[in-house]
N, C-alpha and C positions, 0 to 999 in steps of 0.2 A: 765428110759427107754422111748424111743420114740414110741408113739402109731402109728401103721400102719393100714391103711384102705384097705380092700380087696374087689375086685369085680370080681374075677376070675370065679365065677359061672354065670356071665352074669345077664341080667336084671331080669329074673324070680326069681333068688335067692335073688338079691338085693330088688326086689319088695316085696317079702315075709318078709324080714327084716324090711322094712319101713312101712309095713301095719299097725302096731300098733300105729304109730306116725303120719301118713299122712292120711287125709280124703280120702274116696273112690273116690269121684269125682276128687280130685286132683291127685290121682294115675292114673286115667284114662287119665288125661291131660298129665301126665308124660309118659304114654304108647305112646302117639302120638309123644311127643318130642323125645323119645328114637328111635322110628321107623324112624323118620325123620333123626336123626343123623346117625343111622346105614346105612341108604340108601345113604347118602351123603359121609360118610367116607369110606364106602364100605370095601375094603380089606386093608386099611391102618393099619400099625402096629406101636408099640412103639419101641424105640431103642433096647430093649432087645427081641423084637419079639412078644410081647403080642398083641392081638387085640386092636385097638385104643380105642374102646368103653369102655374098662376097665378103662381107665383114666377118661373119662367123668363120669362114674358111681361112681368111687372113690370120685370125687369132690362132688357129690350129697350125698354120705354116710357121708362125713365130715360135710356137712352143717346140715344134719338131726340128725345124731347119736352123734355128738360131740357138735355142736353149738346150736342145737335145732331149726333150721330154718324150718318152715313149709309153708312159703310163696311160693305158687306154681309158681309164675312168677320167683322168684329167683332160684328155683330148676330147672325150665325149661331152664333158662339162663345158669345154670351150665352144663346141658346136651348139650346145643347148643353152648357153648362158643368158640369152635374152628371151627365151621362149615363154617364161612365166611373166616376166615384166612387160613384154610388148604384145602378147597375144592372149587369147582366152584359155590357154593351157594352164593347168594347175600344177603346183609342185607335186601333188599326189599322182598326177598323170605321169610326171617324169619318174617318180619313185617306182611306180608299178612297172614301168617299161624298162628302166635302166638301173634300178637298184638304189639302195639307200645312200651309198657313198656319192654317186653322181648327183643325187637330189640334194645332199648336204652342200656340195660344192656350188651347185646352181643357186641354192638359197643364199649363200654368202655373198654372191655377186648380184643379187636381185634387189633393186631399189624398192622399198615398200611404198605403197600408196599412202598419201597423207592421211593421218587419222589422229584421234584423241586431241583434236584442237591444234595440231601442228599444221603449219602452212607447207606448201610444196617446197619452199626453200629450206625450211627448218627440217623437213623430213630428209631432204637431200644431204644437208649438213650432218644429220645424225647417221645416215648411211655411210658417208665418207669417214666419219669418226670411228664407226664400228670396224671398218676395214683395217684399222691399226691393230686389231686383235685377231685378224683372220689367220687361220692355219696356213702353213706354207703352200700347200697345193692350191687352195682357193686364191691365195695371193698371186700365184703364177697365172691363173686364169684371168684375174683382174688386170694384171700388168699387160698381158697379151691383148686383152680386150681394148684397153685404153690406147695401147700402141697403134692398133688398127685404126682407131677413131681419130688419132691426132697426126698420123704420119703424113697426111695430105691436108692438114688443117687449113692451110692458106687457100685451099680450093673451096672451102665452105661458102655458100652463097650469102651468108649474113655476117657482115663485119663485127657486129656486137657479139654474136655467138663465137666468132673466132677469138675475140679478145677474152671473153669470160671463160671459155673452155681452156684457153692457154693458161690463164691465171689460176684456174682451179686445178689444172694438172700439175702446175709447178708447186702449188701449196699443199695439195692433198695426195697426189699420186707419186710424184718424184721421190718424196721421202720414203715411200713404201718400197722403192727399188734399191735402196741402199744395201740390203743384204744379198742382192743378186747381182754378181759382177757384170754379166752381159747386159741385163736391163739397166743397171746403174750407168754403164757407159753409153748405151743407146739414148736414154733419156737426157743425159748430160749434153750429148751432141745435138739432140733435138731441141733442147731448151735454148741453146745458143743460136741454132739455125732459124728458129721461129720467134726469136726475141722481139722482132718488130711487131708481132701481133699484139703485144701488150699495149701498143700505142694506137691500135685500130679503134676507130669510132664510127658511128653510123655515117655512111656516105663516103668513107675512106675506101680507096682501091687497094686490093691486095698487092704486095710487092713481090 
């Protein structure tokens, strides 16, 4: 069975769950990061309609509850990992508020906008290739980020997106998990459980 991480109760509920594992001063630092992310992401939602912040909190839950990460900079980067890519927030805004290490981690997992003649697909491919050289802490954030995005992939409303995201995860993200025992096992179980998505096509129904 594939373990699923929930954050539907929002930050107060997640904070209570993390309190036994994360030091009080670090929880206060996470309070600030969550407030910052909520303000920038505003009313953004996920494909199935949930508040976007749930995705960010799920990534944090993965890191703390499954992997045992308590490094507050890594956890803050998990909360903030989409704020530069998906809002008008700049990397410099993140650096000024949370420091250089958090900004560096966020930068590693931020897909750049297409530029220098590259198409959107080419820019995405370059981003995924660059992740192969990511430092270990940035890789933890990315693996937790993608886990949150694919743990309920069969609920995505677009069959072709389910298929393409499954195939991309298998080819580009699963290999990155090889050096992390827990992530390696989780993604192996997920790959088998969601294998049917590789056959999805427009008009197909999720199984």
